[in-house]
C-alpha positions in Angstrom: -64.8 7.2 34.4 -62.7 3.8 35.0 -61.3 3.9 31.0 -60.5 6.7 31.4 -58.4 6.7 34.5 -56.8 3.6 32.6 -56.2 6.2 29.8 -54.5 8.1 32.4 -52.2 5.7 33.8 -51.3 4.1 30.8 -50.5 8.3 29.6 -49.1 8.9 32.0 -46.8 5.7 32.7 -44.2 6.3 30.4 -45.9 4.4 27.5 -46.4 6.6 25.1 -43.0 7.6 25.5 -41.4 4.3 24.2 -43.5 3.7 21.8 -42.2 7.6 20.0 -39.4 6.8 21.2 -39.6 3.1 18.6 -41.0 4.3 15.7 -39.3 8.2 15.8 -42.6 10.0 16.0 -44.0 12.7 18.8 -46.0 11.8 21.2 -49.2 11.8 21.1 -50.6 15.0 24.7 -53.7 14.7 26.0 -54.7 17.5 28.5 -57.3 15.7 29.5 -55.8 13.0 31.1 -52.5 14.8 32.0 -54.7 16.7 34.6 -56.2 13.2 35.3 -53.1 11.5 35.7 -52.0 14.2 38.0 -55.2 13.8 40.2 -54.2 9.5 40.6 -50.8 10.9 40.9 -51.3 12.5 44.2 -49.7 16.1 42.0 -53.3 18.4 41.6 -55.5 18.9 44.6 -59.0 17.2 44.1 -61.8 20.1 44.5 -65.5 18.8 43.5 -68.6 20.7 43.3 -71.0 19.0 45.7 -74.1 19.5 47.0 -75.9 16.1 48.6 -75.0 14.2 51.2 -75.2 10.4 49.2 -73.2 12.3 45.8 -70.4 13.5 48.4 -70.9 9.7 49.8 -70.6 8.3 46.3 -67.5 10.1 45.4 -65.1 9.5 48.4 -66.7 5.5 46.9 -64.5 6.4 43.6 -61.9 7.9 45.3 -61.3 5.1 47.5 -61.9 3.0 44.3 -58.4 4.9 42.1 -56.5 5.7 45.0 -57.0 9.2 45.2 -58.0 11.9 47.5 -60.7 14.5 47.4 -59.1 17.3 49.3 -62.3 19.8 49.2 -66.4 19.0 48.6 -67.5 22.9 47.6 -70.7 24.1 48.6 -71.9 21.2 49.9 -75.3 21.4 51.5 -76.1 18.4 53.3 -72.6 18.0 54.4 -73.5 17.9 58.0 -75.2 15.2 57.5 -71.7 13.0 56.7 -69.3 15.7 58.8 -67.5 11.9 61.1 -67.0 10.6 57.4 -65.7 14.2 56.1 -63.4 14.5 58.7 -62.7 10.7 59.0 -61.6 10.8 55.2 -59.4 14.0 56.1 -61.7 16.2 53.9 -62.5 19.7 53.7 -66.0 21.4 53.0 -66.4 24.9 51.2 -69.5 26.0 52.6 -71.8 29.3 52.9 -73.4 30.1 56.1 -77.3 30.0 55.5 -77.6 29.5 51.6 -79.7 27.0 51.0 -83.2 26.0 49.1 -82.0 27.5 45.3 -82.4 24.4 43.7 -84.0 21.0 44.6 -80.5 19.2 45.4 -79.4 22.8 48.1 -83.6 22.0 49.5 -81.5 20.2 52.4 -79.2 23.0 54.1 -78.9 24.2 57.5 -77.4 27.2 59.0 -75.5 24.5 62.2 -74.2 23.1 58.4 -70.2 24.9 59.1 -70.2 24.4 63.1 -71.5 20.1 62.0 -68.8 20.0 59.7 -66.0 21.8 61.4 -67.3 19.7 65.0 -65.6 15.9 64.9 -61.5 15.9 65.4 -60.6 16.5 62.2 -63.3 18.4 61.0 -62.3 20.8 58.3 -64.9 23.7 57.2 -64.4 26.4 55.6 -66.4 29.7 54.5 -67.9 29.6 51.1 -69.1 32.6 48.7 -70.2 32.6 45.2 -71.2 36.6 45.9 -68.9 39.6 45.3 -70.1 41.2 48.1 -70.2 38.2 50.3 -66.6 37.5 49.9 -65.6 40.8 51.0 -67.4 39.8 54.6 -66.5 36.7 54.8 -65.9 37.0 58.8 -68.9 38.2 58.6 -70.8 35.3 57.3 -68.0 33.6 59.6 -70.0 35.0 62.4 -73.4 33.8 61.2 -71.8 30.0 61.3 -70.6 30.4 64.8 -73.9 31.8 66.0 -76.0 28.9 64.6 -73.1 26.5 66.2 -73.3 27.7 69.6 -76.8 28.1 69.5 -77.1 24.7 68.8 -74.8 23.8 71.6 -71.6 23.6 69.6 -69.8 26.2 72.1 -67.5 27.2 69.2 -64.4 29.3 70.6 -63.6 32.6 67.9 -60.1 31.0 68.4 -61.5 27.9 66.4 -64.1 29.4 63.5 -61.3 32.0 63.0 -59.7 29.6 60.7 -63.0 29.4 59.0 -61.8 31.8 57.1 -57.8 31.4 57.4 -55.7 28.0 58.3 -58.6 26.0 57.2 -59.0 27.7 53.7 -54.8 27.5 52.9 -55.7 23.6 53.9 -57.4 23.0 51.1 -55.7 25.3 49.0 -52.2 22.7 50.3 -50.2 25.8 51.5 -51.3 25.9 55.4 -47.9 25.0 55.7 -46.7 29.0 54.9 -49.7 30.4 55.3 -53.4 30.3 57.3 -51.7 31.1 60.7 -49.6 33.0 62.8 -46.8 31.2 63.3 -42.8 31.8 63.0 -41.5 31.0 59.9 -44.9 31.4 57.8 -45.6 34.4 55.7 -47.0 36.7 58.1 -50.6 37.3 56.6 -51.8 39.3 59.1 -54.4 41.7 59.2 -54.9 43.5 62.6 -58.7 44.7 63.0 -59.9 47.3 65.2 -62.3 45.0 67.2 -63.6 41.6 67.1 -63.2 40.5 63.4 -66.7 38.7 64.0 -68.5 41.8 64.9 -70.2 43.7 61.8 -68.0 46.7 63.4 -65.1 46.1 62.2 -63.1 47.2 60.2 -59.1 46.4 59.4 -56.4 49.2 60.2 -53.7 47.2 58.9 -53.2 44.3 56.3 -49.5 42.7 56.2 -49.3 40.4 53.1 -45.8 38.7 53.4 -44.9 40.5 56.6 -45.3 43.7 54.6 -47.6 46.5 55.4 -49.7 46.6 51.8 -52.8 48.3 53.9 -52.7 50.7 56.8 -56.2 52.5 58.0 -56.4 56.7 56.8 -52.6 56.1 55.6 -53.1 57.6 52.1 -50.6 56.1 50.8 -51.2 53.3 52.1 -54.7 53.5 51.4 -55.5 52.0 47.2 -58.2 54.1 45.9 -60.7 52.4 43.2 -62.0 54.1 40.0 -65.6 52.1 40.3 -68.1 55.7 40.8 -64.8 58.0 39.5 -68.0 59.2 36.9 -69.7 59.6 39.6 -67.6 62.0 42.0 -66.3 64.8 39.2 -70.0 64.1 38.6 -71.2 66.2 42.1 -68.7 68.2 41.8 -69.7 70.1 39.1 
């Protein structure tokens, strides 16, 4: 790790360019070191895949040693064990609401994980999904996490839980000054629901992107149709 960091610093310092000018040869391009140098400079947001608390702390120690910042840990089933440390280092956790136990490093997960990571001042929890089904229903995943947190006595208002699928996700990607919340000057990415978005019965009525209405329930011109079951529908019509 140290050798790679030092190589990245040298590669990005202009030394290779200066050498190339002196020898009249093109500078060497190393895409791996370009990426690593960008992370060390803070130009690239660092997202880490990590399950266990001890491994996350090791990564944070390494980041402190080499002077870069970890923005988000993904999966992080043991993140609840180091919630205070994550908040102190301004690190988000992109977490499942209730996935655990499918391999040994995911064994010690709990359903209060998201709520506990978000609890400290500065805490930043995000509802995450590795599922093509779950990602369509992150509002319901957030509802499950809020329920477990409230049952544990954390008293999470819905106004805070909604940040798990809006503002905190935008912060993790570094675009929270442009989107992620309803504020003057932001991009007006807004969903209007027919009822409480944490209800399993909630459906979007309208979706605005950059302030432009892009979806509207019961409006064929603003309700994109998929061809996913086109063959079955045609067969049923015959």
